[in-house]
N, C-alpha and C positions, 0 to 999 in steps of 0.2 A: 390891727393885724388880722388878716382873714383866717377863719376857722372852717373846719369841715367835720362831718360826722363819719366815723369809721366803725366797722364791725370787727371786734377783736377775734383773732383765730387762736391766740395763746394768752395765758395769764401774763399781765404786765404789772409789775410792782407800782403802787401808787397811781394806777390808772384804772384798771378794771380786770374782770375775769373773762375767760374765754366765752364767746357768745354774746357779750354785752356790746351795746352801741354807745360810743362815747364821743364827745366833742373835743377835738384837739386842734392845735395850730396847724395850718395847712403845710407849713414847711416841715414840721415834725412828722406829719403823715407822709409827705412826699419823699423826704430824705431818709427816714428811718423805718417807720412801721410798714409801709407798703413794699419797699424793696426787699425787706427781710421776711416778707410773707407773715408778719405778725398780725396783720390786719388787712381788710379789704374795704373798699368804699361801701358805704351803707346805702347801696341802691336797693330798689324793690326786689330785683332778681337775686342779689346776694343775700338779702334778708330771708327770702323764701328758701334759698339753698341751705342756709345755716339752720333754719327751722327744720328742714328735712333731715339734717345731719344731727339734730339735737340728741336723739336716742343714742347714736354712736358716741357722741361727745360725753354724755352722762356715763356711759359704760367705761369709756377711756378714763374719765376723771376718777371713777370708783377704783379702777385698777391702779392708777398712779398713787392714789391716797393709800390703798392697801399696801403697795410696795414700799411707800415712804414710812408707814407705820412699822412694818417688819424691819426695815433697815434701821430705824431709830431705836428699836428694841435691841438690836445687835450692837449698835454703836454705844449704847449705855454701858456695855460691859468692857469698853475699850478705853485705855489710857495711853496717850502718846508721850514718849519721853525723848527730848532732844538734848544732846550734849554740845556745849560750846566752850571756847576758851574764855577765861575770866579777865575782864578789864577792870579799871578803877571803879569803885562805888557800885560794883555789881553789874556794870554795863558789859554787854557781850561784844566780843570781836566777831562781827557778822550779825546775823539776826535770824529769826524764825518767821518765815513768810507764809502766806496762804498757799503758795506753790509747794513749799516744804511740807505743809500739812497734807495737801492733796496727794503728794507723792508717797508720804508715809501711809496714808489710807489705801492708796492703790497697791502698795506692797503687801497689804493685808487682804486684798481682794475686794476693796470698796472703791468703785469708780464714782467719785464725787467731783462734779464740776467745781473748780476753785471759786467760781463766782457765787457759789452757794455757801462758801465759808465766810462768815461775817466777821472779818478782821479789818478794822479801820486803817491800821497801819502795821508794819512788821513789829514783832515782839523783839525788843532790844535790851531787856533786863531779865535776870534770872527770877524764877518764882513759879508758882502754880497758877494756871489760868483755866477758865471755862470759856471755850470758844464756841459760839453758836454756829450750828450747821442748819441752814434752811433747806430741808429736803423737799418741801412742798409748801405751798402758801399757807397751809393749816398745820404743818408739822415742822417743828424746830426742836433740835436736841442740842444740849450743851456738851461739848466734847472736852474732857479733862486733858490739858496739855501741861506737862511739867518740863521746865527748862533748867537743866543742871549744868554743873561744871564738868570738865573732862574727867572721865573715869566714873561718872555718875555721882559726883560730889554735890551735895546740896549747898547752894550759896545763899546766905541770909541777906535779904534786902527788905527795906521798909515797904509796907503795903502800898502807900500812895505812889512810890516810885514805880512799883510793878504795874500799877494801873495805867501809867502813862503810855504803856506799850500799845494800847488800843483794844485790848481784850479785857474781859472782866476778871479781876483777880479773884482766885478761889481761896478757900481756907487752906492752912498748911497741909491738912490731910483730907482732901475733898472726897465726899461720898458720891457714888454714881448718881446722876440726875435721873429722876423718875422713879418707877417702881423698883423695889429691891430685886437684885438678881441672885440666882442660886449659885452661880459660879464666881470664882475670883476674877477681878478685872484683868484683862490682858494688857501687858505693858510692852510697848515697842520703843526701842532705843535706836536713835539715828545719830549720825555724826556728819559734819560738813566741814569743808575747808574754811580757812579764816580769811578775813579781809580787814585790812588795817583801818579803812574808812567806815567800816560798819555797814557797807551797802550789800544788798543781795537782790536777786531777781524776785519779783513779787507783783502785786497788783499795781 
């Protein structure tokens, strides 16, 4: 299959960083990278242009990293709590999805793209979870997420079952990830409608 070299305009997971020249399949470049302006063809003119923009890119990168670090420090003081109806064996009626988490964060003033919420599949069991948020390619923070029964009742489930939800199961009383914070963690309680089949909007 033919390949071509492209110059990345943005960071692409598992491919490269902004400003790098990488070799990819021609179809991937033609159908995805180039139309979305994530990359340009690695021609001599484009390479010269990027080199001329490098100082601005370095400045932009430093600003994004600083913003991600600040946001990570704030999120370490946050705990999200979701209430759901109880099914058999601790299974939820409904689920907690990356969209639910993104909305709960937005309600607190944090605009986090749900694609940065590393949740392999919706949470479908009660328990405590540490959900990774990838704020920057070098900055990831684990967000405590507690899934409770209606009325804030803690539902006991076995740890292996909780882990099946796709997030990392946290200890029963998780400490904030990273450096210790001076103030008490903020707790957010959300509620949602029920679905008999356990489905919900998400990734």
